[in-house]
C-alpha positions in Angstrom: 3.7 -33.1 -74.5 2.7 -29.8 -75.9 -0.8 -28.0 -76.3 -1.4 -28.3 -80.0 -3.2 -25.1 -80.6 -2.4 -22.5 -77.9 0.8 -20.9 -76.8 2.1 -21.6 -73.4 0.5 -19.8 -70.5 1.6 -19.4 -67.0 -2.2 -20.8 -66.2 -4.9 -21.7 -68.9 -8.0 -23.3 -68.4 -8.9 -25.8 -70.9 -12.1 -27.2 -71.8 -12.4 -30.7 -73.0 -15.6 -31.3 -75.0 -17.5 -33.1 -77.8 -20.3 -31.0 -79.8 -22.5 -33.8 -79.6 -21.7 -35.2 -76.5 -25.4 -34.6 -74.0 -23.5 -33.8 -70.8 -21.6 -31.0 -72.6 -24.9 -29.8 -73.7 -26.4 -29.7 -70.3 -23.6 -28.3 -68.8 -23.5 -25.3 -71.3 -25.1 -22.6 -68.8 -23.1 -23.5 -66.2 -19.9 -23.5 -68.3 -20.9 -19.7 -70.0 -21.1 -18.6 -66.1 -17.4 -20.1 -65.2 -16.2 -18.3 -68.5 -18.0 -15.3 -67.3 -16.1 -15.2 -64.0 -12.2 -15.9 -65.8 -12.7 -13.0 -68.4 -9.5 -10.8 -67.9 -8.0 -13.4 -65.6 -7.6 -16.7 -66.9 -7.2 -17.8 -70.2 -9.6 -20.4 -71.6 -9.0 -23.0 -74.5 -11.2 -25.5 -76.0 -10.2 -29.1 -77.2 -12.1 -31.5 -79.3 -12.5 -34.9 -77.6 -13.5 -36.9 -80.3 -15.9 -39.3 -79.0 -16.7 -41.0 -82.2 -14.6 -41.6 -85.1 -15.8 -41.1 -88.6 -18.7 -43.8 -90.0 -21.2 -44.2 -92.5 -23.1 -47.4 -90.8 -26.3 -46.7 -89.2 -26.6 -46.6 -85.8 -27.7 -49.8 -83.7 -31.3 -49.9 -82.3 -29.7 -50.5 -78.7 -27.0 -47.8 -78.9 -29.8 -45.4 -80.1 -31.7 -46.3 -76.8 -28.6 -46.1 -74.7 -28.2 -42.5 -75.8 -32.0 -41.4 -75.7 -31.5 -42.8 -72.2 -28.4 -40.6 -71.9 -30.4 -37.4 -72.9 -33.3 -38.4 -70.4 -30.5 -38.7 -67.6 -29.1 -35.2 -68.2 -32.5 -33.7 -68.2 -33.3 -35.4 -64.5 -30.0 -34.0 -63.7 -30.0 -30.9 -65.4 -33.7 -29.8 -65.5 -33.1 -27.0 -67.7 -31.5 -29.1 -70.4 -34.4 -29.4 -73.3 -34.0 -32.5 -75.7 -35.8 -32.5 -79.1 -36.5 -36.5 -79.6 -37.8 -36.2 -83.0 -34.1 -36.6 -83.9 -34.3 -40.2 -83.6 -37.1 -40.7 -85.9 -36.5 -38.0 -88.4 -33.0 -38.6 -89.0 -30.7 -41.8 -90.1 -28.7 -41.8 -86.6 -24.6 -42.8 -87.0 -22.1 -43.1 -84.3 -20.2 -40.5 -85.6 -18.9 -37.7 -83.8 -15.2 -36.4 -85.4 -16.9 -34.2 -87.9 -18.7 -32.1 -85.7 -15.0 -32.1 -84.1 -13.7 -30.8 -87.2 -16.4 -28.5 -87.5 -15.4 -26.8 -84.7 -11.7 -26.9 -85.7 -12.7 -25.5 -89.3 -14.6 -22.7 -87.4 -11.7 -21.6 -85.3 -10.0 -20.5 -88.5 -12.5 -17.8 -88.5 -12.6 -16.8 -85.2 -16.0 -18.8 -84.6 -15.1 -21.6 -82.6 -17.8 -21.1 -80.1 -20.1 -19.5 -82.4 -20.1 -23.4 -84.4 -20.2 -25.3 -81.2 -23.5 -23.7 -80.0 -25.0 -23.6 -83.6 -24.2 -27.6 -83.6 -25.7 -27.9 -80.3 -29.1 -26.1 -81.3 -29.2 -28.2 -84.5 -28.4 -31.5 -82.8 -30.7 -31.3 -79.6 -33.2 -28.7 -80.2 -34.1 -28.9 -84.1 -33.6 -32.5 -84.5 -30.7 -32.2 -87.3 -28.0 -34.6 -87.8 -24.4 -32.8 -87.1 -22.8 -36.2 -88.6 -24.0 -34.9 -92.0 -21.6 -32.6 -93.9 -24.6 -30.5 -95.6 -25.8 -29.9 -91.8 -22.6 -28.6 -90.8 -22.3 -26.0 -94.3 -25.7 -25.1 -93.4 -24.8 -23.9 -90.2 -21.8 -22.2 -91.6 -23.9 -20.5 -94.0 -26.2 -19.2 -91.3 -23.2 -17.9 -89.1 -22.0 -15.9 -92.1 -18.7 -17.8 -92.2 -16.8 -18.1 -95.3 -18.3 -21.2 -96.6 -15.9 -22.4 -99.5 -13.0 -22.0 -96.9 -15.3 -24.0 -94.1 -16.2 -26.6 -96.5 -12.6 -27.0 -98.0 -11.2 -27.3 -94.3 -13.9 -29.4 -92.7 -12.9 -33.0 -94.2 -9.4 -31.6 -94.7 -6.5 -34.0 -93.7 -4.6 -31.3 -91.5 -8.0 -30.7 -89.9 -8.3 -34.0 -88.9 -4.9 -34.3 -87.8 -5.3 -31.3 -85.9 -8.3 -33.1 -84.2 -6.3 -36.2 -83.7 -3.5 -33.6 -81.8 -6.7 -32.3 -79.3 -7.8 -35.5 -78.6 -4.1 -37.0 -77.2 -3.6 -33.9 -75.9 -7.0 -34.0 -73.7 -5.9 -37.6 -72.6 -2.3 -36.2 -71.8 -4.2 -33.6 -69.3 -6.4 -36.4 -67.6 -9.7 -35.8 -69.3 -11.8 -37.7 -67.8 -14.7 -38.0 -70.2 -16.8 -35.2 -71.5 -16.9 -32.3 -70.4 -14.0 -31.8 -68.4 -12.3 -29.1 -67.2 -8.2 -29.1 -66.7 -6.6 -26.1 -65.0 -2.7 -25.9 -66.0 -0.8 -23.7 -63.5 2.9 -23.5 -63.5 2.9 -26.3 -65.9 1.1 -28.3 -63.6 -2.1 -29.8 -64.8 -5.3 -29.9 -62.1 -8.6 -31.8 -62.8 -11.5 -29.5 -62.2 -14.6 -31.0 -60.2 -18.0 -30.2 -62.4 -21.4 -29.7 -60.9 -23.4 -29.4 -63.8 -26.1 -26.9 -61.7 -23.5 -24.7 -59.8 -20.5 -23.0 -61.1 -19.3 -22.0 -57.8 -17.8 -25.8 -57.7 -15.6 -25.2 -60.4 -14.9 -21.7 -59.7 -13.7 -22.4 -56.0 -11.3 -25.0 -57.0 -9.9 -22.5 -59.6 -9.3 -19.9 -57.5 -7.5 -22.5 -55.0 -5.1 -23.5 -57.7 -4.7 -20.0 -59.4 -4.4 -17.8 -56.2 -6.7 -15.3 -57.6 -10.7 -14.4 -56.2 -13.2 -15.4 -59.1 
């Protein structure tokens, strides 16, 4: 199976994520450290994972409590991570993350995928806004200075949805084990990379071992 959005490289690190995944938010600082060590050595490709398909149904109270529990667990495991729990009283929560994933793909067309991802995470986890709502994502595009008409047109376009489904499928093919996942592809062989949320060296040492590079 070929990568849906990246040309073949001898070596590439895939980051499989979801913008509304609390563990991905917690991993952000360590992930930035990993990427900084790879600049000019190993290319990085983002794949949207798609935690939950589109839905207009309100999230059940039990699921809300379950997800809030994840937030507390992330805070305990990664103390630097901040959450704004006002989200749960200020919004009609829905189990729907595909649209946030599509927003990163739509922003990719304007070379702003990483910027959109971070904007979504800040809106959700710090500002108590709901990235399951189109208007929130469009407002973020405005704040990022994107071509808003193009972003809005691509956000829910069937082609963008197909790209998302292709990325979900490819992430599964790579062997992603939840979100976030790192998979290092070298000479067409895939290597699952262990993650320590508080220590970038754990992943970097594994990548160095498989790549033969000093990182």
